[in-house]
MOPAC internal coordinates of N, CA, C and O (Angstrom, degrees):
PM7 1SCF
backbone

  N    0.0000 0     0.00 0     0.00 0    0    0    0
  C    1.4624 1     0.00 0     0.00 0    1    0    0
  C    1.6020 1   106.68 1     0.00 0    2    1    0
  O    1.2310 1   122.13 1   -51.80 1    3    2    1
  N    1.2127 1   113.52 1   128.20 1    3    2    1
  C    1.5450 1   122.50 1  -179.99 1    5    3    2
  C    1.5501 1   111.18 1   -77.29 1    6    5    3
  O    1.2310 1   120.80 1   -47.62 1    7    6    5
  N    1.2473 1   116.07 1   132.38 1    7    6    5
  C    1.5622 1   116.84 1   168.48 1    9    7    6
  C    1.4808 1   112.53 1   -77.42 1   10    9    7
  O    1.2310 1   121.29 1   -44.53 1   11   10    9
  N    1.3269 1   115.13 1   135.47 1   11   10    9
  C    1.4146 1   119.62 1   174.11 1   13   11   10
  C    1.5250 1   111.11 1   -89.55 1   14   13   11
  O    1.2310 1   122.50 1   -26.71 1   15   14   13
  N    1.3255 1   112.82 1   153.29 1   15   14   13
  C    1.4569 1   120.99 1   176.87 1   17   15   14
  C    1.4333 1   111.97 1  -126.25 1   18   17   15
  O    1.2310 1   121.55 1   -21.39 1   19   18   17
  N    1.3104 1   114.65 1   158.61 1   19   18   17
  C    1.5739 1   116.78 1   178.96 1   21   19   18
  C    1.6289 1   107.21 1  -105.01 1   22   21   19
  O    1.2310 1   121.60 1   -54.22 1   23   22   21
  N    1.2678 1   114.55 1   125.78 1   23   22   21
  C    1.4612 1   117.57 1   175.70 1   25   23   22
  C    1.4728 1   110.61 1  -111.99 1   26   25   23
  O    1.2310 1   121.58 1   -45.00 1   27   26   25
  N    1.3526 1   114.57 1   135.00 1   27   26   25
  C    1.4700 1   121.99 1  -177.57 1   29   27   26
  C    1.5736 1   105.68 1   -91.67 1   30   29   27
  O    1.2310 1   121.75 1   -36.27 1   31   30   29
  N    1.4050 1   114.26 1   143.73 1   31   30   29
  C    1.4280 1   116.26 1  -179.10 1   33   31   30
  C    1.6024 1   106.64 1  -131.86 1   34   33   31
  O    1.2310 1   121.91 1    -2.11 1   35   34   33
  N    1.3182 1   113.95 1   177.89 1   35   34   33
  C    1.3552 1   128.25 1   174.82 1   37   35   34
  C    1.4016 1   114.32 1  -145.11 1   38   37   35
  O    1.2310 1   116.87 1   -21.95 1   39   38   37
  N    1.3283 1   123.55 1   158.05 1   39   38   37
  C    1.4441 1   128.24 1  -179.64 1   41   39   38
  C    1.4622 1   108.55 1  -141.97 1   42   41   39
  O    1.2310 1   120.53 1   -38.43 1   43   42   41
  N    1.3424 1   116.59 1   141.57 1   43   42   41
  C    1.4483 1   121.51 1  -177.89 1   45   43   42
  C    1.5794 1   106.92 1  -102.62 1   46   45   43
  O    1.2310 1   121.54 1   -50.63 1   47   46   45
  N    1.2844 1   114.65 1   129.37 1   47   46   45
  C    1.5249 1   113.58 1   175.83 1   49   47   46
  C    1.5672 1   104.13 1  -156.47 1   50   49   47
  O    1.2310 1   123.28 1   -28.36 1   51   50   49
  N    1.2342 1   111.32 1   151.64 1   51   50   49
  C    1.5847 1   117.87 1   178.97 1   53   51   50
  C    1.3943 1   116.41 1    48.90 1   54   53   51
  O    1.2310 1   122.99 1  -148.49 1   55   54   53
  N    1.4172 1   111.87 1    31.51 1   55   54   53
  C    1.5668 1   117.42 1   176.34 1   57   55   54
  C    1.5126 1   112.91 1    78.87 1   58   57   55
  O    1.2310 1   121.98 1  -165.95 1   59   58   57
  N    1.2838 1   113.82 1    14.05 1   59   58   57
  C    1.4459 1   116.66 1  -179.48 1   61   59   58
  C    1.6507 1   112.84 1  -133.88 1   62   61   59
  O    1.2310 1   118.55 1   -30.57 1   63   62   61
  N    1.2106 1   120.37 1   149.43 1   63   62   61
  C    1.4740 1   117.97 1   171.64 1   65   63   62
  C    1.3989 1   111.56 1   -97.66 1   66   65   63
  O    1.2310 1   120.19 1   -48.24 1   67   66   65
  N    1.3644 1   117.25 1   131.76 1   67   66   65
  C    1.4559 1   126.06 1  -179.27 1   69   67   66
  C    1.4576 1   112.10 1  -117.07 1   70   69   67
  O    1.2310 1   120.75 1   -28.25 1   71   70   69
  N    1.2731 1   116.17 1   151.75 1   71   70   69
  C    1.5543 1   122.22 1   173.20 1   73   71   70
  C    1.4802 1   106.00 1   -61.70 1   74   73   71
  O    1.2310 1   120.69 1   -44.71 1   75   74   73
  N    1.3604 1   116.29 1   135.29 1   75   74   73
  C    1.4671 1   117.39 1  -179.45 1   77   75   74
  C    1.5472 1   106.40 1  -104.26 1   78   77   75
  O    1.2310 1   122.02 1     6.67 1   79   78   77
  N    1.2939 1   113.74 1  -173.33 1   79   78   77
  C    1.4842 1   114.63 1   177.45 1   81   79   78
  C    1.5054 1   113.46 1   -76.99 1   82   81   79
  O    1.2310 1   120.32 1   -15.71 1   83   82   81
  N    1.2329 1   117.00 1   164.29 1   83   82   81
  C    1.5023 1   123.17 1   178.53 1   85   83   82
  C    1.4042 1   105.23 1   -82.18 1   86   85   83
  O    1.2310 1   120.08 1   -35.94 1   87   86   85
  N    1.4658 1   117.46 1   144.06 1   87   86   85
  C    1.4891 1   123.73 1   172.70 1   89   87   86
  C    1.5059 1   108.21 1  -112.64 1   90   89   87
  O    1.2310 1   120.55 1   -53.11 1   91   90   89
  N    1.2605 1   116.56 1   126.89 1   91   90   89
  C    1.4716 1   117.81 1   175.28 1   93   91   90
  C    1.5532 1   108.44 1   -98.83 1   94   93   91
  O    1.2310 1   119.03 1   -57.23 1   95   94   93
  N    1.2324 1   119.46 1   122.77 1   95   94   93
  C    1.4385 1   126.35 1  -175.60 1   97   95   94
  C    1.5863 1   108.89 1  -155.36 1   98   97   95
  O    1.2310 1   123.52 1   -16.39 1   99   98   97
  N    1.3356 1   110.86 1   163.61 1   99   98   97
  C    1.4642 1   113.33 1  -177.97 1  101   99   98
  C    1.5187 1   113.36 1   -87.75 1  102  101   99
  O    1.2310 1   119.95 1   158.35 1  103  102  101
  N    1.3223 1   117.70 1   -21.65 1  103  102  101
  C    1.4480 1   118.30 1   175.53 1  105  103  102
  C    1.4821 1   114.88 1  -134.68 1  106  105  103
  O    1.2310 1   116.27 1   -20.08 1  107  106  105
  N    1.2879 1   124.70 1   159.92 1  107  106  105
  C    1.3947 1   129.34 1   173.34 1  109  107  106
  C    1.4776 1   111.45 1   -53.33 1  110  109  107
  O    1.2310 1   119.10 1   135.25 1  111  110  109
  N    1.2911 1   119.32 1   -44.75 1  111  110  109
  C    1.4317 1   127.56 1  -175.55 1  113  111  110
  C    1.5775 1   106.90 1   -60.33 1  114  113  111
  O    1.2310 1   120.37 1   135.90 1  115  114  113
  N    1.3523 1   116.91 1   -44.10 1  115  114  113
  C    1.5075 1   114.28 1  -179.04 1  117  115  114
  C    1.4813 1   109.38 1   -70.82 1  118  117  115
  O    1.2310 1   121.84 1   146.27 1  119  118  117
  N    1.2600 1   114.09 1   -33.73 1  119  118  117
  C    1.5103 1   116.64 1   179.98 1  121  119  118
  C    1.5167 1   107.38 1   -59.08 1  122  121  119
  O    1.2310 1   120.24 1   128.84 1  123  122  121
  N    1.3440 1   117.15 1   -51.16 1  123  122  121
  C    1.3758 1   125.39 1  -175.68 1  125  123  122
  C    1.5088 1   110.76 1   -54.47 1  126  125  123
  O    1.2310 1   120.64 1   133.75 1  127  126  125
  N    1.3553 1   116.39 1   -46.25 1  127  126  125
  C    1.4313 1   125.85 1  -178.08 1  129  127  126
  C    1.5528 1   109.30 1   -60.21 1  130  129  127
  O    1.2310 1   120.92 1   134.32 1  131  130  129
  N    1.3395 1   115.85 1   -45.68 1  131  130  129
  C    1.4733 1   123.56 1   180.00 1  133  131  130
  C    1.4256 1   106.79 1   -64.42 1  134  133  131
  O    1.2310 1   118.08 1   132.10 1  135  134  133
  N    1.3428 1   121.26 1   -47.90 1  135  134  133
  C    1.4537 1   125.98 1  -178.87 1  137  135  134
  C    1.5480 1   110.79 1   -57.53 1  138  137  135
  O    1.2310 1   120.23 1   130.85 1  139  138  137
  N    1.3074 1   117.16 1   -49.15 1  139  138  137
  C    1.4948 1   121.37 1   176.10 1  141  139  138
  C    1.5071 1   112.43 1   -55.09 1  142  141  139
  O    1.2310 1   121.73 1   133.15 1  143  142  141
  N    1.3869 1   114.29 1   -46.85 1  143  142  141
  C    1.5538 1   114.05 1   179.40 1  145  143  142
  C    1.5239 1   111.48 1   -63.40 1  146  145  143
  O    1.2310 1   119.35 1   166.13 1  147  146  145
  N    1.2759 1   118.84 1   -13.87 1  147  146  145
  C    1.5540 1   117.18 1  -176.50 1  149  147  146
  C    1.5746 1   106.68 1  -121.11 1  150  149  147
  O    1.2310 1   120.17 1  -157.27 1  151  150  149
  N    1.2765 1   117.28 1    22.73 1  151  150  149
  C    1.5071 1   119.97 1   176.44 1  153  151  150
  C    1.5427 1   113.63 1    52.65 1  154  153  151
  O    1.2310 1   123.14 1  -137.32 1  155  154  153
  N    1.3239 1   111.59 1    42.68 1  155  154  153
  C    1.5660 1   121.63 1   172.43 1  157  155  154
  C    1.4571 1   111.94 1  -115.61 1  158  157  155
  O    1.2310 1   121.44 1   -14.75 1  159  158  157
  N    1.3118 1   114.85 1   165.25 1  159  158  157
  C    1.4812 1   120.75 1   172.56 1  161  159  158
  C    1.4713 1   109.74 1  -125.54 1  162  161  159
  O    1.2310 1   120.46 1   -50.25 1  163  162  161
  N    1.3280 1   116.73 1   129.75 1  163  162  161
  C    1.4393 1   124.29 1  -176.26 1  165  163  162
  C    1.5384 1   102.56 1   -76.18 1  166  165  163
  O    1.2310 1   120.63 1   -53.74 1  167  166  165
  N    1.3264 1   116.41 1   126.26 1  167  166  165
  C    1.5853 1   116.16 1   176.08 1  169  167  166
  C    1.3902 1   113.51 1  -109.14 1  170  169  167
  O    1.2310 1   118.84 1   176.30 1  171  170  169
  N    1.4524 1   119.82 1    -3.70 1  171  170  169
  C    1.4302 1   120.64 1   178.49 1  173  171  170
  C    1.4098 1   113.13 1   159.94 1  174  173  171
  O    1.2310 1   121.26 1    -3.01 1  175  174  173
  N    1.4016 1   115.19 1   176.99 1  175  174  173
  C    1.3728 1   122.76 1   178.52 1  177  175  174
  C    1.4188 1   112.10 1  -108.57 1  178  177  175
  O    1.2310 1   119.06 1   -47.63 1  179  178  177
  N    1.4141 1   119.40 1   132.37 1  179  178  177
  C    1.3307 1   119.48 1   176.75 1  181  179  178
  C    1.5739 1   113.96 1   -67.04 1  182  181  179
  O    1.2310 1   121.08 1   -58.77 1  183  182  181
  N    1.4087 1   115.54 1   121.23 1  183  182  181
  C    1.4071 1   117.13 1  -176.39 1  185  183  182
  C    1.5026 1   115.53 1   -93.70 1  186  185  183
  O    1.2310 1   120.03 1   145.62 1  187  186  185
  N    1.3378 1   117.55 1   -34.38 1  187  186  185
  C    1.4805 1   122.04 1  -175.66 1  189  187  186
  C    1.4686 1   110.10 1  -173.35 1  190  189  187
  O    1.2310 1   124.83 1   -24.67 1  191  190  189
  N    1.2944 1   108.33 1   155.33 1  191  190  189
  C    1.5220 1   118.55 1   175.14 1  193  191  190
  C    1.5598 1   106.37 1  -130.14 1  194  193  191
  O    1.2310 1   122.33 1   -51.15 1  195  194  193
  N    1.3015 1   113.15 1   128.85 1  195  194  193
  C    1.4967 1   117.93 1  -179.27 1  197  195  194
  C    1.5752 1   105.59 1  -102.26 1  198  197  195
  O    1.2310 1   123.26 1   -48.73 1  199  198  197
  N    1.2541 1   111.35 1   131.27 1  199  198  197
  C    1.4741 1   120.29 1   176.74 1  201  199  198
  C    1.4653 1   109.16 1  -121.46 1  202  201  199
  O    1.2310 1   122.34 1   -54.38 1  203  202  201
  N    1.3494 1   113.13 1   125.62 1  203  202  201
  C    1.4662 1   122.76 1   174.35 1  205  203  202
  C    1.4782 1   109.85 1  -107.51 1  206  205  203
  O    1.2310 1   118.91 1   -68.43 1  207  206  205
  N    1.2193 1   119.68 1   111.57 1  207  206  205
  C    1.4338 1   122.91 1  -173.64 1  209  207  206
  C    1.6209 1   117.09 1   -56.94 1  210  209  207
  O    1.2310 1   125.53 1   149.95 1  211  210  209
  N    1.3852 1   106.99 1   -30.05 1  211  210  209
  C    1.4682 1   112.01 1   174.43 1  213  211  210
  C    1.4678 1   119.08 1   -89.84 1  214  213  211
  O    1.2310 1   122.40 1   170.17 1  215  214  213
  N    1.3487 1   113.02 1    -9.83 1  215  214  213
  C    1.4678 1   122.84 1  -179.04 1  217  215  214
  C    1.5433 1   109.34 1    56.89 1  218  217  215
  O    1.2310 1   120.48 1  -147.04 1  219  218  217
  N    1.3318 1   116.68 1    32.96 1  219  218  217
  C    1.5039 1   118.38 1   177.89 1  221  219  218
  C    1.5174 1   110.15 1  -114.08 1  222  221  219
  O    1.2310 1   119.85 1   151.75 1  223  222  221
  N    1.3131 1   117.88 1   -28.25 1  223  222  221
  C    1.4433 1   123.25 1  -172.26 1  225  223  222
  C    1.6169 1   107.37 1   -85.77 1  226  225  223
  O    1.2310 1   122.35 1   -47.46 1  227  226  225
  N    1.4222 1   113.10 1   132.54 1  227  226  225
  C    1.4564 1   116.57 1   172.85 1  229  227  226
  C    1.4665 1   111.78 1  -104.63 1  230  229  227
  O    1.2310 1   119.42 1   -28.28 1  231  230  229
  N    1.2451 1   118.71 1   151.72 1  231  230  229
  C    1.4501 1   126.88 1  -179.03 1  233  231  230
  C    1.4687 1   109.62 1  -101.25 1  234  233  231
  O    1.2310 1   120.55 1   -20.61 1  235  234  233
  N    1.2525 1   116.56 1   159.39 1  235  234  233
  C    1.5339 1   122.30 1   177.74 1  237  235  234
  C    1.4530 1   115.51 1   -71.92 1  238  237  235
  O    1.2310 1   120.30 1   163.39 1  239  238  237
  N    1.3387 1   117.03 1   -16.61 1  239  238  237
  C    1.5551 1   121.22 1   174.87 1  241  239  238
  C    1.4457 1   115.51 1   -93.99 1  242  241  239
  O    1.2310 1   118.96 1  -167.87 1  243  242  241
  N    1.3429 1   119.59 1    12.13 1  243  242  241
  C    1.3892 1   120.41 1   174.63 1  245  243  242
  C    1.4801 1   114.37 1  -105.78 1  246  245  243
  O    1.2310 1   119.89 1   -23.49 1  247  246  245
  N    1.4116 1   117.81 1   156.51 1  247  246  245
  C    1.3887 1   120.12 1   178.37 1  249  247  246
  C    1.4450 1   109.70 1   -81.57 1  250  249  247
  O    1.2310 1   119.58 1   -41.99 1  251  250  249
  N    1.3420 1   118.41 1   138.01 1  251  250  249
  C    1.4837 1   120.28 1  -176.59 1  253  251  250
  C    1.5620 1   108.64 1   -66.52 1  254  253  251
  O    1.2310 1   123.22 1   -29.06 1  255  254  253
  N    1.2939 1   111.42 1   150.94 1  255  254  253
  C    1.5317 1   117.26 1   169.18 1  257  255  254
  C    1.4754 1   111.92 1   -52.09 1  258  257  255
  O    1.2310 1   117.71 1   -25.11 1  259  258  257
  N    1.3651 1   121.97 1   154.89 1  259  258  257
  C    1.4172 1   126.13 1  -176.41 1  261  259  258
  C    1.5815 1   111.04 1   -61.14 1  262  261  259
  O    1.2310 1   119.60 1   141.43 1  263  262  261
  N    1.3355 1   118.38 1   -38.57 1  263  262  261
  C    1.4515 1   118.23 1   178.95 1  265  263  262
  C    1.4856 1   116.22 1   -77.84 1  266  265  263
  O    1.2310 1   120.79 1   172.70 1  267  266  265
  N    1.4740 1   116.09 1    -7.30 1  267  266  265
  C    1.4397 1   116.94 1   177.36 1  269  267  266
  C    1.5325 1   112.40 1   -97.00 1  270  269  267
  O    1.2310 1   120.17 1   173.24 1  271  270  269
  N    1.3038 1   117.27 1    -6.76 1  271  270  269
  C    1.5471 1   118.68 1   179.81 1  273  271  270
  C    1.5318 1   109.29 1   -75.45 1  274  273  271
  O    1.2310 1   127.13 1   -31.49 1  275  274  273
  N    1.3902 1   103.89 1   148.51 1  275  274  273
  C    1.5135 1   113.91 1   171.61 1  277  275  274
  C    1.5416 1   110.67 1  -106.57 1  278  277  275
  O    1.2310 1   120.94 1   -57.06 1  279  278  277
  N    1.2691 1   115.81 1   122.94 1  279  278  277
  C    1.4579 1   117.42 1   178.70 1  281  279  278
  C    1.5991 1   106.15 1  -114.67 1  282  281  279
  O    1.2310 1   125.33 1   -52.39 1  283  282  281
  N    1.4222 1   107.37 1   127.61 1  283  282  281
  C    1.5499 1   115.43 1   179.98 1  285  283  282
  C    1.5453 1   110.95 1  -102.18 1  286  285  283
  O    1.2310 1   120.10 1   180.00 1  287  286  285

């Protein structure tokens, strides 16, 4: 049984790049083929999603909130 992966895509329209739909495929090559057939670009594979039940904890791989950033 093949394991399926989630591939993230983007689409360019109206002079802007937008997030595209996710593609579920077993390989990067299959995802790229499906993306090309739908005028999308594969930008990567979804690796993990962190869920904090209390929505209070932040993780090191997140972008800080606007008011928490330090600008020099």
